[in-house]
BAZA-413471 format. One record per residue (C-alpha): x, y, z; residue number from 1; residue in three letters. Coordinates in Angstrom, 3 decimals. Example, Ala and Ser with C-alpha at 12.3 -4.5 7.8 and 13.67 -1.06 7.14 Angstrom:
REC         px         py         pz   num   residu
REC     12.300     -4.500      7.800     1      Ala
REC     13.670     -1.060      7.140     2      Ser
This chain:
REC         px         py         pz   num   residu
REC     89.884     43.485    105.074     1      Met
REC     86.291     44.229    104.091     2      Asp
REC     85.065     41.698    106.650     3      Gln
REC     87.078     43.422    109.384     4      Leu
REC     85.711     46.820    108.331     5      Asp
REC     82.157     45.467    108.384     6      Asn
REC     82.676     43.814    111.779     7      Trp
REC     84.207     46.960    113.291     8      Val
REC     81.433     49.146    111.860     9      Glu
REC     78.746     46.812    113.240    10      Ala
REC     80.450     46.722    116.643    11      Phe
REC     80.675     50.521    116.804    12      Ile
REC     77.011     50.885    115.835    13      Glu
REC     75.913     48.341    118.448    14      Asn
REC     78.201     49.705    121.176    15      Ala
REC     76.995     53.261    120.641    16      Gly
REC     78.433     55.770    123.066    17      Trp
REC     80.307     52.981    124.905    18      Met
REC     82.519     52.219    121.885    19      Ala
REC     85.169     54.836    122.833    20      Pro
REC     85.190     53.463    126.404    21      Val
REC     85.745     49.932    125.076    22      Phe
REC     88.537     51.240    122.865    23      Phe
REC     90.270     52.897    125.829    24      Leu
REC     89.911     49.655    127.807    25      Ile
REC     91.500     47.839    124.864    26      Leu
REC     94.488     50.198    125.168    27      His
REC     94.772     49.318    128.858    28      Leu
REC     94.588     45.537    128.382    29      Ile
REC     96.658     45.583    125.179    30      Arg
REC     99.952     44.529    126.817    31      Pro
REC     98.289     41.610    128.585    32      Phe
REC     96.884     40.195    125.339    33      Val
REC    100.134     40.890    123.430    34      Phe
REC     98.691     43.384    120.955    35      Leu
REC    101.189     45.860    119.514    36      Pro
REC    100.440     49.573    119.903    37      Val
REC    100.339     50.028    116.142    38      Ile
REC     97.558     47.441    115.763    39      Ala
REC     95.345     49.146    118.335    40      Val
REC     95.953     52.589    116.815    41      Cys
REC     95.164     51.272    113.327    42      Ile
REC     91.946     49.819    114.727    43      Leu
REC     91.145     53.251    116.171    44      Gly
REC     91.540     54.807    112.729    45      Gly
REC     89.355     52.143    111.118    46      Val
REC     86.689     52.276    113.828    47      Ala
REC     86.485     55.990    114.586    48      Phe
REC     88.112     57.774    111.658    49      Gly
REC     91.309     59.775    111.702    50      Phe
REC     90.518     62.600    114.136    51      Val
REC     88.512     60.712    116.758    52      Gln
REC     90.739     57.627    116.371    53      Gly
REC     93.911     59.679    116.897    54      Ala
REC     92.436     61.466    119.935    55      Val
REC     91.251     58.188    121.481    56      Leu
REC     94.588     56.490    120.763    57      Ser
REC     96.410     59.421    122.339    58      Tyr
REC     94.237     59.220    125.463    59      Ile
REC     94.655     55.434    125.585    60      Gly
REC     98.443     55.706    125.305    61      Leu
REC     98.535     58.331    128.054    62      Ile
REC     96.395     56.128    130.334    63      Leu
REC     98.608     53.109    129.652    64      Met
REC    101.690     55.196    130.382    65      Ser
REC    100.249     56.227    133.761    66      Ala
REC     99.364     52.605    134.552    67      Val
REC    102.883     51.517    133.591    68      Thr
REC    104.375     54.159    135.890    69      Tyr
REC    102.199     52.890    138.743    70      Phe
REC    103.100     49.237    138.038    71      Leu
REC    106.818     49.987    137.834    72      Leu
REC    106.700     51.808    141.168    73      Asn
REC    104.524     49.287    143.014    74      His
REC    105.501     45.897    141.596    75      Leu
REC    109.163     45.112    142.219    76      Pro
REC    109.026     42.012    139.995    77      Ala
REC    107.821     44.113    137.045    78      Phe
REC    110.497     46.722    137.748    79      His
REC    113.178     44.008    137.880    80      Asn
REC    111.915     42.502    134.623    81      Lys
REC    112.121     45.887    132.896    82      Met
REC    115.616     46.495    134.319    83      Thr
REC    116.770     43.139    132.957    84      His
REC    115.146     43.799    129.567    85      Leu
REC    116.703     47.271    129.392    86      Lys
REC    120.171     45.882    130.103    87      Glu
REC    119.663     43.030    127.636    88      Lys
REC    118.515     45.256    124.775    89      Ile
REC    120.418     48.499    125.337    90      Phe
REC    123.184     47.542    127.759    91      Gly
REC    124.238     50.526    129.836    92      His
REC    123.545     53.000    127.029    93      Arg
REC    121.856     56.224    128.037    94      Thr
REC    119.113     57.462    125.724    95      Leu
REC    117.847     60.992    125.434    96      Ser
REC    114.185     61.945    125.555    97      Val
REC    114.392     62.641    121.805    98      Gly
REC    115.680     59.137    121.132    99      Gln
REC    112.878     57.617    123.201   100      Val
REC    110.377     59.648    121.174   101      Met
REC    111.904     58.361    117.910   102      Ile
REC    111.739     54.797    119.241   103      Leu
REC    108.045     55.326    120.056   104      Arg
REC    107.361     55.858    116.354   105      Ile
REC    109.030     52.577    115.400   106      Met
REC    106.508     49.762    115.181   107      Pro
REC    106.864     46.900    117.643   108      Phe
REC    109.344     48.580    120.000   109      Val
REC    108.514     47.504    123.565   110      His
REC    106.099     50.108    124.983   111      Phe
REC    106.715     49.440    128.682   112      Gln
REC    110.482     49.417    128.173   113      Leu
REC    110.310     52.909    126.692   114      Leu
REC    108.117     54.006    129.609   115      Cys
REC    110.761     52.568    131.937   116      Phe
REC    113.488     54.528    130.148   117      Tyr
REC    111.434     57.701    130.367   118      Leu
REC    110.765     57.062    134.039   119      Met
REC    114.513     56.778    134.666   120      Asp
REC    115.093     60.102    132.887   121      Met
REC    112.493     62.083    134.802   122      Thr
REC    112.321     63.059    138.448   123      Lys
REC    108.573     63.303    139.079   124      Thr
REC    105.328     61.760    137.861   125      Phe
REC    104.327     65.149    136.440   126      Lys
REC    107.523     65.404    134.401   127      Glu
REC    107.143     61.772    133.260   128      Tyr
REC    103.567     62.399    132.125   129      Met
REC    104.580     65.619    130.354   130      Tyr
REC    107.212     63.815    128.271   131      Tyr
REC    104.832     60.902    127.744   132      Ser
REC    102.147     63.265    126.461   133      Ala
REC    104.586     64.995    124.110   134      Val
REC    106.035     61.664    122.997   135      Gly
REC    102.663     60.092    122.188   136      Phe
REC    101.408     62.873    119.945   137      Thr
REC    103.261     61.785    116.833   138      Leu
REC    102.755     58.004    117.212   139      Pro
REC     99.016     58.437    117.796   140      Ala
REC     98.716     60.541    114.652   141      Ile
REC    101.125     58.512    112.501   142      Val
REC     99.777     55.099    113.491   143      Tyr
REC     96.155     56.164    113.174   144      Thr
REC     96.519     57.996    109.859   145      Ala
REC     99.265     56.050    108.164   146      Phe
REC     99.559     52.817    110.115   147      Gly
REC     97.337     50.890    107.801   148      Gln
REC     99.146     52.320    104.769   149      Ser
REC    102.562     51.541    106.267   150      Ile
REC    101.510     47.968    106.984   151      Ser
REC    100.383     47.615    103.341   152      Glu
REC    103.639     48.985    101.884   153      Phe
REC    105.742     46.532     99.938   154      Pro
REC    108.467     44.995    102.078   155      Trp
REC    111.157     47.267    100.600   156      Tyr
REC    109.206     50.434    101.491   157      Met
REC    108.670     49.189    105.036   158      Thr
REC    112.374     48.422    105.279   159      Leu
REC    113.278     51.879    103.888   160      Ala
REC    110.994     53.545    106.459   161      Phe
REC    112.640     51.533    109.234   162      Leu
REC    116.123     52.540    108.008   163      Phe
REC    115.113     56.218    107.988   164      Val
REC    113.985     55.927    111.618   165      Leu
REC    117.182     54.064    112.577   166      Ile
REC    119.294     56.764    110.860   167      Ala
REC    117.394     59.486    112.723   168      Leu
REC    117.938     57.608    116.005   169      Phe
REC    121.674     57.265    115.256   170      Ala
REC    121.960     60.946    114.324   171      Ala
REC    120.429     61.985    117.642   172      Ile
REC    122.771     59.560    119.436   173      Asp
REC    125.766     61.074    117.651   174      His
REC    124.592     64.608    118.472   175      Tyr
REC    124.165     63.647    122.147   176      Asn
REC    127.717     62.296    122.266   177      Lys
REC    129.109     65.520    120.797   178      Ile
REC    126.918     67.841    122.910   179      Tyr
REC    126.130     65.819    126.060   180      Pro
REC    124.611     68.760    127.956   181      Ser
REC    121.721     69.127    125.495   182      His
REC    119.761     66.017    126.606   183      His
């Protein structure tokens, strides 16, 4: 880990003012190089510290969300792939915005699939971006501040954290079934 810290520190020093730009570009190319969101946000915390890392991760997630919206609207093959993935993973289940936000906190949940769900729930790009912005606040902070700690937890703590998130997701699902008008 010390070697990674030293490498990141040297890169930031050499990149200077361009380092945040490179980090935002990394957020945009992340899905194409199969990097999970949590890994990029952890890197932001290591490279830039908590506050700047969280702000840059938040901006990067927002930019990637906008790009995903554009790709889903302009590339029918990508839209069809997301439709198939949505049906395969969730069937015909309807999720609420709150459930999508909980899923965003869970590590390794498919980012573009959640964007697709959110896109289906909203009527306009503005509304989509509003819910994206609200939904990325907590993951950017949690992953940047605690991501490295969570990844270093013993396996049983990681599993307990996952079960807490699953229970919260199920509780929201149960609430939505009882009070369907409160989505």
